[in-house]
N, C-alpha and C positions, 0 to 999 in steps of 0.2 A: 339386305339380302343376299345370301351366298350364291356363288355360281356352282352348279353341279357339273361334275366331269361328263364328258361325252361317254355314251355307252360304247364298250368295245366288243369285239366279236368274242363269243363264248370259246373257251379253249377246251380241249377234251379232258383235260384233268381238273379244271375248276369247277367252281359251282355253276349250276344251270340257272338260267333266267326263270324267276318265279312265274311269269306269264306262261312261258313255254311248259313248265312242269304241270301247271293247272290244265292247260289244253290237252297235253299228253296223258294226263291222269283221267280225264272224263271221257277221252275218246273210246275206250272200251265200252263204258257205259252207254254212250251214244250209239255205238254200233249195234249193241243188244237191243237197245230200245227202238231204233230204226228198223231192225229185223223183225221186232215183234209186232210193231204197228203196220208194217207192209205185209208181214206174214199172215194176218188176219184175213185181208182181201184175197191173198193168194190161196189160202185155205177154203174160203168160200167159193172162189171161181174153180180152182183146179182140184179140191178135195183136202179134206183135213190133214192128210199124211204129207201132202206138198207143203202146207203152211208149217207144219212141224219141221220138215226138212229144210224150209227157208230160214226158220229160226235157229236150228241147228247149225246151219252154214254161218249165220251172223255170230253165233256163239263161239264157233271154232275160230273164226276171224279175229274175235276180240281176245281170245286166249292166245292166239298166235301173235297179235300185236304186243300183248303184255310180256310174253315170253321173249320175243325179239328186242323189245325195249330194255328189259332187265339184262338179258345177254349182252347186248351192246354196251351197256354201261360197265359191265363186269370186264368184257374184252377190251375196251378202250382204256381201262385203268392199268393194264398189264403193259409190259414192253412191247416194241414194235414186232419183233420175231415171234414172241408167243401170242401177241394179239392176232397176227395174221393167221397162224396155224389154228388157233382156238375159234377164231370167227369163221373160218372156212369149215371147220368141224362141226361147229353148232349150227351153222346155216345149212349144210348138208343133211345133218340129222333132222331139222325142222322140215326141210323138203321132203325127206323120205317118209316122216310121220304124216304129213299133209297128203302125200301120194297115197300112203296106206288107206286113210280114211276114205278118200275118192275111190280106192279099189274096192274097199269093202261095200261101199254104196253101189258101185257098178255091179258087183256080184249079186248083192241082196235085193236091191231096189233100182234096177237099171232105168226104169221110167221117171224116177224122181231125182235123178243126178242134176238135171237143170235147175231143179227148185234149190237145190243144196247149193249148187255154183252160183246161183244168183244171190242167195243168203250170204255166201261167202264173200262175194263182191260187194256187199252192202257197206263196207269200209270205204269204198271209193266215194259216194255221195256224202258220207260223214266228213272225210277229209276236204272235200270241195266246200262243204258249208263252213268248216272251221277256217279255211283259207279265205273265203269271202268276209267271214266275220272279222278275221284278223286285218285284212285290207280296209275294212270299214273303220276299225279302231285306230288306224295309223293317221297321223296328222298330215304327213306329206309322204309321197311315194319315193322321192329322191332323198338321198342322204347327203 
C-alpha cells in the first residue's frame, strides 16, 4: 500500500480542490432552490408579489455569487498590481449594480423591499448549511 502525500493548501495559481469546486458549483442552485421553497410561504402569507420578490432576491444573489466567483478566478490569475486594480474596479461595479437594483425596487415597489432583501440574504443559510455539511464530512477537526 502506498502512502499518499499530505494535502497542501491550495495556491491562487494552482488547481482548485475538486470538493471545493463541487460545493461552489452547486451553491447558486441551492440559493435559488432555497429562495423558491421559502418564497412560496412568503407569497401565501404576505401576498404573491412578496413571494416573487423573495425569489428574485435569491436569484440576484445567485447571479452575484457566480459573477464574483468567476471574476475572482480571473483577477487572481493576473499579476499583483493588475489584480488589485481589476479587483477593486469589478467589486465597485458589482456594488453599484446591486445598489441600482435596490434603488429601482425602492422607487417602484417600496413595500416589497424587505421581501427582496430577505431573498437576497438567502445565500447566508445556504452557506451555513454547506459549512455544517463540510464539517460533518471531516474526519478530524485538527490538522
